[in-house]
Structure formats: C-alpha cells, structure tokens
N, C-alpha and C positions, 0 to 999 in steps of 0.2 A: 616501407619500413615493415619488417616482418613482425609477427606475434602481437598485434594490437588489437584493441576493443573495437567492435562495431561503432560508428558515429552516425549522427543525424545532422543535416546542415540546413540552415534557412535561407531564403531568397529575399532581397530588399529592393526597394524602389525609391529613386530621388527626385523630388519635386514632380512626382506623377509618373516618371518613367523608372522602369525597373533597373536596379542595379544588381550587385552580387553578395551572397550570404556568408556567414561564419559557421565553421564547424562545430558540432556539439555532440556529447556522447549520447548513445541510445537511451531513451527514456527508461527509468528505472536503474541508471547507473550513478544516480545522485550520491554523493558523499556528504560533505558538510553543508549546513544551511548557510546561505549566502546573505552577507549583511544588505541592508536596504541600498538599492541603487546598482547592486552588482547584477551582472546578466548571466545567462546560462553559459556554462562552460566545464571546467574541470568540476565545479561546484554548482548544481543546477536546483533551482527552486522546486518545490513540489507542485506549485502551480505556476506554468510559464506564461508569459503573455502571448497574446494572439493579435494578429494584424487586423486591419479593418476589412470589411467583406470583399471576397475576391470577385472580379467582374463577372457578371452573368453570362457573358459570351464565352468566357474561359470555361466556365462550368459545363455550358451547353455542347461546346465542340469536343469532338473526339480528340484525345491527344496521345503523343508517344509516351513512352515510359520516361524518357528525358524530361518532356514537358511536365510529367508528373512529380518530378524530383527523385525518381528511383534510380539508383546507381547500378543495382543489379537484382534481376528478378529472383535469383537464387538466395541471394543475402539479405534482400529486403531491406537494405540500407536506404535512406530517404534523406533527400536535402530540403531544407527550408528555403523559402524566399525572403529577402529582406529588402528594405527601402527606407529612404528618409521622408518624413512627412513634410509636406508645405507648412509655411508659418501659419500658425492658427490664430487669426485676430477675431474670430467670432463669438470667443468666450473667455472668461476668466475665471480661474486659471486655464491655460491653454492646454490642448491635448498633447501628450508626450510620449504615448505608446499604445500601439493597436496590435491585435493578433486575431488572424482568422484562419478557418481551416474549410477547404473546399469539400465538395461531397466525396471526392476520391482521397481525401486525407492530406493535400497539400497544405503545409502551414506557411503562412506569410507573416512576417513580423515588419513592423515599422516604427521608425524612431523620430524623435525631435529633441532639440536642445531647448532645455527650460531656462527662463529669465533669471536674473540674480535675484528678484523679489521672491521666487518660489523655485529654488535650484534643484529640488530632489523629485525623482521620478522612480516609482516602484512598478515593477511587473504586475499586470492585471491577474486578478484570480478569478477561478470559476471556468467554466466551460467557454470556449470561444463561440461567437465573436465576444471580445471584451475590449477594454481599453482603459488607460490610465491618464490621470492629469497630473500636471506639475504641482509640487506641494512645498510649503514653507519649511516643513520639517519631515524627515524620514519616518516611516511608518514603525520601524523596529526601535523602539525606544523603551520598552518595559522590562525592567530588570527581572531575574530569576526570583519567583515568589509572588509576581505580580499577576492579576487577574487578567485574562485574555480570551478571545475568541479564536483567533487565527494564528497560525506558526509564525507568519510575517510580522507580527506585533512584538515578539519576542526579540530582545536584544541579547547579543553574546553568541560564541561558539558553541555549536550542538544544541543551540536553544530550540525548543518546541513547546506548543500549547498543548500541555497532557491534562485532561480533566479540569480544563478552563484556567490552568495556572501554568505560567512560564517556568520551565524546567529544563536542565540540561540532560537531554536523551543521549545516554552513552552506551557504547557498544562493547562488545566483549573484549576485555583486557584494558580498556582505557581506565586512565587514572580516575579515581574516585573518592569522595569522603563520605564515609558511612555516616558521620553525624550531620552532615548537611541534607535536609529533606529535599533540596533542589536538585540534588545529583541522584538521577533515577537510571538504573542500569535497565535496558530494555530487551536485551537479548541473552541467550544462554540461561545461566541460573536465575537471572535478573536480581542478583544480590552483589553487594559490595563488601569485599573482604580483603584486609590487609592492603587496602589502597588501590585495588584493582577490580573491576566488573568481572565476576566470575563465569567462566563458560562451562560446557559439559566435558565430562572425561569419558574414558574408554567405557564403551557398552550403553552409554546413555544415548537415548532416542534423539535424533537430531533431524533437521530437514533444510534444503535449499531455500534460501531467502533472497529478496531483490539486493539486500546487502552483501550478499556473498554466499556461496554453496557451503563454505566452513564456518560462517561467523558464530554458529551457536557453540561450536566446540573451542576449548582452550587451544592456546598456540601449542603446537606439537601433536595435534590431532587433526583428522580431517573427517568430513562427514562422508561415508561410503555405505550405500544401501541402507540409508536412514539410521545408521549407528556411527557414533564417534569411534575412530580407529586411530591408532598411533601412527604417525608418519614413518616412513622408512628412512633409515639412517644412510649416511654417504657410503656408496660403493655397494648397497644391497641390491639383490635382484627386484625388478619391477615389472608391471604389465602396462603402464600408461593408460590405466583405465580412469584415471582422475587427475586434474591438474595439480592437486595437492597431495599427491600420493607421497612424494619424497619430502624431506624436511626443508624449510626455507632456504632458498638460494640454491637449491638442487632441481633438477629435472630428470625425467626417465628418459634415455637415451635409447630410443627403439631402432636406432641404425645398427646397434651391435647384435651379433649373434645371440648373446644372451644380455637383454636390456638391464642397465644398471642405473642407480640414482648419481647423476654426474653433476659436478659443480658447474654453475653457469659461467660463461666467459672464460674458459681455462682450456679449451681444446685447441691446438695448434693447427696451423695450415695442412690439409692433407688428412685430418684424423675424421674418423666417421661420426656424423651427428645427424640426428633426427629434426634437430631444430636450430635456428639460427642463434638463439641466446645461449647456446652451450659453447659457441665459438668466441676466441679472443677478438676476432675481426667481426663477429656478429653478421655472418652471411654464410649460407650453404649452397653449394652448387647444385641445381636441381636433378642433374643426372647421375652424378657419381655420390651424392649425398655425404659430400665431405666438405669441411670448412675451406672456403676459398675467397680470394680477395673480391672485394665489390667490383664489377666491371665499370669501366669508365664510361661517362655519358656520350651517346652518340650525337654528333652534330652535323649539320649541313654544311655547303659551302659559305653560307652567310654566317657561319659560326654560331648557328642559333640550335638548341636541343632539338632533336627530332622526337623524342618522347616525353621527356621530363617537362611538365606543366602544359600539355597539350590536353584538348578536351577529351573525355572517355565518359563511359557508362559502366564498365567492370573492369576488373583487374586484368583480365587478358589482354586488353588494349594497352597495356603498359610494359611491354616486353623490355628485359634488359638483354645486353649483349650475348649472357651465358643462357638465355632461355628462362631465367627465373623471371617472375612477374612482380612489379612493383605493385602499388596500391593506388586504386582509384578513389580519391577522397573528394569530398564535398568543398567546393570553393567557399571561401571565407565570406564572400558576398556576392550570392548569386541571385541576379533579378529576373530569372525565367528565360533568359536569352541564351542559346546555345545550350550545351549540356551542363547539368548540375556539377558534375565533377571534372577533377583533372587528374593527371597522372603524376604521382609523387614516387620517385625512385630513391629518396633519401634513407639512408641507414645510420642509425645512431652509433657514434664512436663510444664504444663501453671503455675505452682507456682513459677518457677524460677525467681529471683528478675530481672534480666536483661530482661528476655522475657516479663514480666509483665509490667516494665516501659516503654518498647518499645511499647508495645500493647496499654497501656493507652494513651501514647503521640501522638501516630499515629491516634488515634481515635478522639482526640482534634484538631489536626493540619494539617490533611491530608485529601485529596479528597478520598473517599471511592474507586474509581477506580485507585488510584496510586499504583504502585506496592511497596513492601517493600523497594526497592533500591531507588526509587524515593523519598519516603517519608523519608528515611534516610539522603538522599542527601539535601533535603530542611530544615529539622529540626536540623541538626547537630548530628544525631544518626548514623553515620557510623561506629564507633567503637563498638558501641552497637550491631548493625547488624551482623558486622563480628564476634564478641564473640559469638553470638547466633549460627550462621552458623557453627563456628569452633567446637562448643560443641555438636552440631547435628552430623556433619560429622564425629566426633571421635566416635560416638555411632551407626552409621549404620553398618549393618551386611555385606555390599558389599564384596564379597570375592576377589575383584581385586581392583587395585589401579592404578592411572595415571602413567604412564612412565616417566622417566625423561626428555626424549625428548620433552614432551608436557607441562611439568610444567609451564614454564614461559608463554606460549601463552594461557593456559587454566585458569591461576589464574587471579582473578579480586580483585578489592578493597573490596568486600564482601565475596569472598571465595577463600582462597589461599592455595596452596600446596607447600609442602616443603620436606626435606629429609625423613620425617617420613612417608608422604603420596606419595611418588613416588618410582617406581622400575626401575631399568635399564633393558635394553633388554637382560636379561640371567637370569637363574635360574628360579625357579618355582614361581608360583603365591603366594602372601603372604596370610595365612588363614584369616587374618583381616586386614583391612587397610582403611585409610581414603578415603572416596568417592570423586568424582570429583565434578565439580561446581554444577552438577545436585542435590548434595544432599542438598546444600544450597536451590536449587529450590523447593525441596519438601516441606522444611520449609516454603519458600516464598508463596507457593500455601496456605498452611494452613493458614497463616496470612493474605494473600490477601482476604480470605474468610471472616475475620473477621473486616477487617479495613473499 
C-alpha cells in the first residue's frame, strides 16, 4: 500500500521456541495514551515493555540484517520479535510480560495470560530488560487532578502526569475547557480559548515535533522554515516542498507541468499523478505516472500467490505486474525464523463508504497533524475507524497472526484481535490470518498523509 508511515515490528517465542511478531509504528509516532492493559499499536505507550534477556549465543554470533530484524538498510525499519512465556509457577503473582533489547538493538517481547485472581498486566516501564507481573487491578486508576508519579497511573484519554498531577495533555485544536485546571494545552500557544487549544498563526515561530511537523500551528497553517505559513488553496500552484503545503484533503501534484494543489481521490484513470492518493483507484503506474488499475496478483500453478505474503527484507522484493513495488512489512508475529518481513500488495479501496465518510469528516474537523486515532476520539468516529481497520486487517497477506497469549495486551479500541486472529502456541502458522495492530497502523499512515 502506497503512502504509509514507517513501522517497527516485534518477534515472539512460544513455550521457549520462537514464534512471529506484530507490526507497530515507529517510535515517536505515538498518539493517544493507551489504557492499562492495551498494547503497542496505533496508540503506543511512552514506555514500552521489553522481553527477557536475549540468548548470549545470539548476541555473540554475527547475524544477517534479517536476523537483526532490519527490513531495509536504507529505510532503517526494524521488526521486533515476540513470543509466549511459559506458565510461571515460581512466583505469585506470576510474570506476564517481559522485554529485552540486544546489543544490536533487536527488541524481543514475551507475553503470558494472567489468572482470574490477577487478570491485569501492564507494559513494563524503564529501560530494558524489564518485566511486569499480573495484578488484581490496572495501574491507570487515578482521575484527573490526582497525585501521580508516572503517566501510566493516570486514567482517561489524553491523561499524563504533569508536575506530579494527572492532567489531560491536549494538542493544538483539541477541545478544552478553560475553567477546568485539569485541561492543559501543551503545544502551540498553550492556551485554551473558545473551547479549543490555540495554535500559532502566520509569521509565528514554530518547530517540528514528534507529534507532527505542523502541530504548533493552527489548522490552515503549516510550519515552513520555522514559521507558520498559510496553506495553499485548491488549484493553487505549489512546489511539493512540504506535505502540508496544500489545505487538508489536497496534495501537490508534481506530475503536472505546473504542479497544482489537487484534491485527493479525484483523478480518473489515465490522468497524471505524482502520488497514489490523488487517484480514485489509489494507484499510480510507475512508468507513465498516470492513475492506473491495481495489477492482479500473480499466482503459480498451485494457485498460490507468487509475491503476496512471501518473505522479504525490502520493498523491491515485492514487485507487482506493472513494475510498481508493494511494501515489505513486518510480520505480526515474528519469532526470529526466516525474514522479519513479508510482501504486502494490498491497496486501500478509497471508494468504500466508511472510509470516505471518515476521510471527509477528518478533513473538516481535525488538525492535519492529528493521527486518525486522535481524530476519531475527538469527533466521535471510533467505531468507524475500528471498522475500517478491521476490514483492512482481514485483507492483509501476513502469513502470521498474534498468539493467544498477546491478544488482550496488543488489542486496542481501534484494532482488536479475537479467536479468528490469534493462534495458540502450538501447531503450524496459519496460511492467512488477521494482522496485528500494525496492520491498522499501515492504514493509519495512509490516512495520516491525507488528513
């Protein structure tokens, strides 16, 4: 799928032997704070859990890029390993999560199901190696205004521990209440006015942040050369020097002799386009640079895909019939065996009604640097985003799926795993399965480029 954010994926082990991991967005792409018990995915914790120590033999032996979890030396994308922990009978409460990192930066996560007496498990905090134990109650129980030490102790959307008090840390243009001391605008002007956190306007100094390049500026402006500048209107000439150069829902079409701000998903087959999201069909021919149909999947005599779902380490190993490249994405459950990635040729159908409604509403009501999750939370579209992600996850070609031991921790309100998308630590890998939270992230990236 074209136009998506980079992701990172973990690898896993079942009962002492490796199994496969879940995709996750690159570090620093976090959006909302996840409630206790939720795992990394579209919403990732500031402190992610790390698995138990990686075997000394693996650290000592020289390894290939694939063995280190790298998808591409150029992109720097990295997949994590994941596994299921054996039943812990040595301590009460038992171990439920561990995370480790090798000397070369390879992260390994391991999960376990907690007993009914202590059903909650939080991702561990601090630098790896670290671990978590089952608990009778989740950590995040403290309401806004309560004393705290860690962000994870605070309950509710957008909650963080600010100056040792649980507050709602709100970004530019989010809804706020100026009379509520627990609503704190943390970006832009850092002030609540007329029900919204105020951003910066034309000529104000701004800077790119982990939350987004333009998040300091009000909607309708973008941060260019460290100053908030007005976005260009529809049909205006553009240079393509910044992804937020054109107003929301428009992108600079550099395939034209005179590049113009063009509305996304409006170009017909045969029209010139510099990126897939400008085309109704969401695909561009790599040679003609025109909107073109997505090529059919190539299959062999056994009626199995030749490319889709096969192992890979970089995008060029995932060619379509027209010469365009798919994406080499992290497997949802990589145990360290084989390559960490697989070829994904899926292209989002932008004509789907649910997708169209969400895209149009997000363009009207959300900041261009908000993630789809934040936008859904602010506009009451959580169910729509969950439905979109579920549909996409069901169409992905990931040959692996999330193990039962990690289903609860990795599920979020925007991407859920169940019996159909989880395997137990026994038997062979399912030939096709629902991808982990990272699958949702793939779509999130595509939408993020258009909001």
